[in-house]
C-alpha positions, 0 to 999 in steps of 0.5 A: 500500500505504501508503494501505491500511495507514493505513486498516487501522490507523485501523479497528483504532484506531476499533474499539478505542476505540468498543467496548473489550473487545467488538470484540477490536481491543485484543487485535489491537493487542497482537498487532500491537505484539508482531509489530512489536517482534519484527520490529524486533529483527531475526532472520534477515537473509534474512527480516528480517520473519519472526517465529515465531507463538509468539514473537509470542503470548508478547510479546502478553501474557496476553490477546493470547497465548491460542490454541487448538489447531489455530487460527491460532496453528499446529498442533503443540507450537510453536503450542499452547505459547502456551496455550489460549483464544479471544482470541488466535486472534481477535486474530491472525485479525483482523490476518491478515484486515486484511492487516497480517501473513501466516502461513505454517506457524508464522511470521508475515510482514510482507507484501512491499508493507508492508515499505517502510512498516514504520517508519510501521507500527511507530511508529503501532502503538506510539502506538496501544497507548499511547493505549489504555493511557491510556484504559483507565486513566481512568474511561470517560465517555459522551456528548459528554464521552466522545467528546471525550476519546477523540478528544483521546487520538488527537490527543495520542498522535500518531494524527492520521489516526485523530483526523481519522477519529474526529471525522468520525463525531462531526461527522456526527451533531453539531447544526448549531451544533457542526459548525464546532467539530468541523470545526476539530479535524478540520482541525487533526488533518489539518494535523499529519498532513501535517506528519509526512508533510513536506507543509508546504503541506498542513499550513499550509492545514489548520492555518490553516483549523482555527484559523479555525473554532475561533476562533468558539468562543473562549474555551472550548467543548464541554469544550475550553479553546480559548484555551489550545489556539490559543495552543499551535497559533499557533507551529506556523503560524509554524514552518511559514512558515519553511519548515524541514523537517517530520518525525515529532514526539515525543509531547512536542512535540504541542500537546495538547488542553486538556480541561476536567475 
């Protein structure tokens, strides 16, 4: 179930950055974030992951909270009180279809198989919401510069698996001279993904391989100050070599990708 959750969240993230405002993924993230907030706040001890749909709609805000009569927001006054419109219904339906939540009557539930992984889900959903907020606040860029900014936002925001998946797509369409560059970023992202999972061996192998590829492009390439980034990454190899336990990083700990503005 963890793998299913990881891929479902990644697909949501990629859609949200590739087609902002069109795919409905950003609204779905707002709903999922609101659900996680409500579930984390607690409630009925006999049903800790059961949240009223209307309460999630209210937390999701003016975009995510719009529903339509008789749709997934639920029939009757409780569902309709979330207001009217279509984006809330589509957002909710998206996370239902992805299997990230279930709905019975006027309540949303976390599927039983995902409940052991709620801390991961809660953390990653809020990381994603913050990444989308930051991307929405800057002028969108097209081409290579835009692709790099979006992928870097995933890494800087702690969405390492999503960064890996995003740059896989960029790598496939990149010219031959650029492929090792994108492979380097992919491997570094994979290294930090393994680090947060506590897999020090996997983290070291991926990180070292990524650094080796990126060194070919020093001091800067494709809009990244690689000399600065590799200087930030080097201490992580040394830390991994000490064998000290790994774990979840705070956002301030992440060695951000220094883009050339």
